[in-house]
N, C-alpha and C positions, 0 to 999 in steps of 0.2 A: 764165718766172717760176717760182721755187721757193718752195714753202711749207715753211718750216722749223718742225717741230713738236717739242714737248718729248719727248725720248727717255726711256727708263726710267732712273731715277736709281740703280738697283741695289738688290739684296737686298729686293725687294718694296716699295720706296718708290715710290708712284705719284703723289705730289703734293708740293707745296711752296709756299712764299710768296716772291713776288718782292720782294727787298729792295734791288735796284739794277738800273737799266737802263743799260747801258754804251754803247749806240749809238743813233743817231737816223736818220730818213729822210735819204738823201743820202750817208751814210757808205759808204765802199768797204771791204769786208771782205777780209782774207786768210783762207785756209783755216785752220780751227780757231781763229779769233780769239774770245776770250771776249765774249759779248754780254749776258749777264744774271748777276746774283748771286741765288742761290736758297737760301733757308733750308729745309732738309729734315732731319728726324731730328736736330734740335738743332745742326746745323752749317751754316755758310754756304759754299756751293760756287759756283765760276764755271762757267757753262755755255758751252762753245765751240760755234760754228757751223761745221760741216765744209764749207759751201758758200762759195766766194769770189764776190764780186760786189757790186753796189750795193744797199743797203737801201732798199726802196721803201715799206715800211710796218712799223711796230712795233705789234703787236696786244696788248701787255700793258703794265702800268704798275706802279709800286711799290705794294705792298700787295695785289696780285691773288693769288688762289689759282690755281695752275696744276696740271693733271694730265697724265699721260702721254697724248700724242696731241693736246694743245691746240696751236693755232697760236701761234707766238712771233714770227716775222718773215716778211716776203715779201722775197725776194732776187732781183734781176735778174742772172742769171749771164752774160748776153750781153756780149761785149766792146764797149766804146764806141769807134767809129771816129773820130768827129769831134765837135766841140763842139756843133753844132746838134742832133746826134742825142741828146746828153746832155740838152739842153734839152727836146727832144721827149719823152724818157723821163720827165723830171720833171713835164712838163705832164700826161702821162698818168697820173701817180701817183694823183691824187685819184680818177680814174675807176677805177683798179685797186683802190684800197683801199675806196672808198665802198660799192660793192655788197656787198663781202665782210664789212662790219661786221655784216650780218644773220646771218652764218654761226653765231655762238655759239648762236643759237636751235636749231641742229641738235643741239647738245649736250644739249638738254633731255631727250631720251629716255634719257640715261645712268642716271637714278635708277630706270628701269623694273625692272631685276632686283631692286633692293631693295624696290620696291613690290610686286612679284610674290611675293618670297620669304615674307613673313609671311602670305600668303593663308590658310594653315591656321588662323591665330589666331582669326578670327571663329567658326569651327566649334567650336574648343575653348572659346571664351567661353560657349557655350551650356551648359557644365557648371554655370555659376553659377546656372542656373535651378533646380538641385536644392536650393539653399539652403545647407546646411552643407557646408563644404569641409574635408576631413580633413587637418589640418595642426596641428602643435604651435606653442606660442608662439615658440620660437626660429626656426622656419621662417617664421612670419609676420613677425617682425622682419627677417629676412634679405630677404624679398620686398619689404618697405617700403624697405629700404636700397637694393636693386637697382632699385627703381622699376617692379616688375612686379606684375600682378594674379594672385593665386593661381588664380583661375578659368580662367586661360589655360593652366595647367600640368597635365599628366596625371601623376598620382602613380604611382610604381613600387613603393611599399611595400605592406604588407599591407592588403587591401581598398581599394586606391587611395590610401593615405595618401601625402602629398607629403613628400619628404625634402629635406634641404639639397642633395644631389647633383642632384635634379630641378630645383631652382631654378637652380643654376649651369649645368646643361646647357641649360636653356631660354634663359638669358641668352647663353650662347655661341652657340647656334643663331641667335638674333636678331642678335647682334653680327656673325656671319659674313655674314648677309644684308644688313647695312647697313654693310659695310666696316669692321667692328671696333668700331663705336660701340654701346655698351650702351644699351638704352632708358632714358629718364629721364622722370620725371613732369613735366608742364607747370608752369612757375613761375607764381605769381600776379602780378598787376599791383602791383608794389611802390610805384608812385607814388600809390596810394590812401592811403598812410600818411605820405608825406613826399617830400622831394626825393631824387632818385636820379641818380647819375652812371654812365654806361655807357662801358666801354672795350672795344675789340675784344681778343680773345684773341690773344696773341703766338704766333708759330710754335713757340717753345720750349715755352711753356706748353701749347699744343695737343698737341705730341709727347709731353710728359710725361704729360698727362692720358690720352692713348690708351694709352701704354705701361703706366701704372699700372692702368688699367681692365682691360686685357688680362691683366696679371699677377694681379690680384686675383680676377678671375672664372675664370681658368684654373687657378691653383695653390691647393690647399688649404693655407693658411698656418698654421703654429704658431710661436710665439716662445718661446725658452728664455733665461732670465736668469741671469747669473753675475757674480762679482766677481773681479778680478785685483789682487793686492797688487803695486803697481808702485813701491814705496818705493825699492828699490835701483836699479831700472831708470831711474827719473826722476833719481836722484842721478848715475848714470853718464852719462845723456844730458846733463845740465847741466854735468857735469865735462868732457865731450868738447867741448861748445860753448865753454866757458871757455878750454880749452887750445888750441882751434883756431878763433879768432875769425874768421879769413878762410876757413875751410873751409865745406863744404856744411851747410845747416841741417837737422840730423837732428831730425825731429819724431816725436811718438809714433805718427803714422800710418805712418811708414817702419818703425818697429820692429814695429808690428802686422803689416805686410805680411810681414816675415821670419818672424814666429811663425806666420802663416797658411800659408805655404808648407810648413813642417814638419808642420803639422796636416793639410793637404790630402794630403800624401804618406802620412801615417799613416791617413787616413780618405778614401779615393778617392771614396766616394759623394758627397762634398760638392763635388767637382770634375767634375761630370757634368751631363747634360741628359736629361730624360725625353721619350721619343718614343712617344706613345700610338698614332699612326697605324701605325707599323711594329712596335710591341710591343718596343721596344729601350730600353736606357739607354746613352747615349754617355759613356764614361769618357775624359776628356781627359788626355793625358800631357804637357801643357804647362801652364804656370801664368802666365796673363795676368790680372792683378787690376785691377778697376775701382776708382777712388777718386771718391766723390761730391764735387763741388766746388760750393759755393754762390756764384753770381754774380748780378749785378744783373738779368740777363736770365732767371734761373731756374737750376734744377739741371742740371749737366752731369756726365757720368761718363766722363772719359778713362781709357784702359786702359794700365797699366804692363806691358810684355811681358817674359816670361822672368824673372820675379822671382827664381826659384831660382838663376839664373846670375849674379846681380849682387850686388856688395858693398853694405853699408849706405851707404857714401859715394856710390856711383854711383846707388843708388836715391834718396838724398836730393836729388841734383842733378836727377834725372829727374822726381821728384814736384813739385819746385819749378817746373821748367820747364813741365810739363803744366798745373799749376794756374794759372800765369801766363797761358799761352795760352788756357786756358778763360775766364778773367776778361776777356781782351782779345778774345774771340770769334774766335780764330784757329785753333781746332781743325778738323781735317779729319774727314770721315765715318769714315775708316779709324782715326783716333785713338780713336774711341768704339766700335769693333767688336771682336769676338773675345774678350771677357772671359769668364773661367771662374768668377769669384767677385767679389763687390763688398764694399767697406768704406765705411761712412758714419760719419764722426767728427764728432760735434756737441760734443765736449769744449770747444772754444774758445768756444762760445756758452753752454752750460749744460745743465741737466737731469740727472735721475737714472736715466733709462731711456726707451726708446721701442720701437716695434714697426716696424722697417723692412720695406718690401715687397720681396720677391724680384725681382731684375732678370731677368725671363724672357729667354732660355731657360735661365738658370742655375737652380740648385736651392737656393741659400742666400745669405744676406747677413749681414754682421756689423755691428751698430751699436755705436758707442763713445760713451759719455757722459763728462761731466766727472768727473775723479778728485777725491776729497775725503778728508780725514783722518778716520779713525775709530779708536776704541779696539778692538783685537783681542787675543785671548788670546796671551800670550807665555810663555817658559820661567820668567820671574821675575814674572809678573803681567801685567796689561793694558799694551799698548804702543800708541802712536799710530802708525798705518800709513796710507799713501796707497792708497786702494782705488779702482779704476776699474771702473765698471759696463760689462758686455758684454751685448748683446742679439742673439741669433742667431735670425733667422727662416729657416724652411726649408720645403721642399716635402714634405709628409707622404706623398706617393705614392712617394717615393724614400728618405726618411730617417725613421727611427723616433725616438721621444723619447729612448730610452736612448742611441742613437748621438749625438744632438744634445748630450746632457748630457756624454758623454765627450769630444766634440770641443771643446766650450766649456771644459771643465776642462783639456784639453791645452793650449789656447791660453793660458788663465789661468796655468797652471804655467810655461809658457815665458816669459811676460811677468814672472813673479814672480822669475825667476832669470836675470840677465843672462848669466852664464857658460854656462848650459844653452842659452840662446837663440843665443849666438854659435857654439857647437859643434854645434848641431842642423841647421844649414843650410849 
C-alpha cells in the first residue's frame, strides 16, 4: 500500500482547500492521473497522483483544508492477478482504512512551533505592571488596529518609547510564528444583540486576507493622488472602437498599461522589490503588469507579461482573455505570478479615489477611479475636461514622496497626450 500525501504546491504555498475529489475507492489510477482539485493562492489546480494502482481509501473531502504532508489517498500498487484477489483486496479495504482514520490526531502537534514561538510574550507583558506605557496617540491607534497590546512591545525609542516601527516589527514577529497570520482581538458574541448568519471563509477570500495582511504589516505605505486629463485619449479610444467594431476592445486599463511601461522605464525604482534579508533592491528588466479583476469569488490579479513588447491591440485581446478566465475561475497559478507592478481600475464602478494596498513583493500599485468632467483653466477661459483620478500607493522604504509625485505626473502627462503615449513605448 502506498500513502499518497499532498506534495508542496510550489513557491511557499503549504496549504489549500479541496474543491473537488475526482476519484473514489475502487478506481484504478494511471500514473500522474488527476485525483483532486485544490484551490490555493486564488487558483484552482488539479493534483496528479504519480502512483498507478487501485484507490483503496480517500482521506479528504470537498471543503477540507489540506497541508503539505497530509494524507490524500491510499493506493494499492500491487497488480491484480485474478478476480478473487480483487475481491479479497476490496474486502480488506475497510480494515486498511479504518485503523488509519485515527491518524489525523497525529497531526495535532503541528501547532506546537506556533505555540512555542510567542513564549517570550508573557514575560514582556509584565511591563504593563509599570502602569504608564510610553507611546503616542498615533501608536496607540495603530496597536488597536493591529489587535496587539502595547504592554507586549518593547520600545526602541528614547526612554523606551514605542514607535510605529516597533508595532509593525512585533506583528511581523508574531505573524512569522503563526504561519503569517497577524494576531487579532477576540470577537464578542454577536448573538447577544440579534440574529447572526455565519459563512465559512472561501479559499480566495482567505488568500486575499493573508496577502493583504502581510503587505500591510510589512510595507510602510504612502499614497499619492493626481489627476490625468484624458479628454483627447477617451475621444481617440471611442473613435477607434467606432471605426473597428469587430476589433479588440481597447479599454482605459489597456492604455494605462502602456503609459505605465514608459513610466517604469523612466523610474526603475517602481519596477523593483525590496529585500531586507540580503540588503538588496531587485530591479526587474522585464515588465509583467498585474491587473486586478473583480469576480464573484473575490479579487484575482492575473499578470500580463512583456507589456513593453506588445501593441495596444494585442494587449486589448490579452486583457480581455485574462479577465474572462479570471471570472470563469480558469486561471492557473502561473497566470498570477511574476508581476512587477499592479493596476486596480475601479472606474467602471465609481469613486473619486482610494488607497490601494501594494501587492507584495512589488513596491507600488496604481489605482484608477472614474473619470468625470470638470472645468479646468484653458487658453480662452475655463474648459470642460474629462479628468481621471490616479492613486499611487508605494513602499516608502524604496520610493520617496518626490519620486512618487514625478512618477504619477509622468503617467498623467502620457495619458493626457495620445500622440506622446503612442510614440513613448
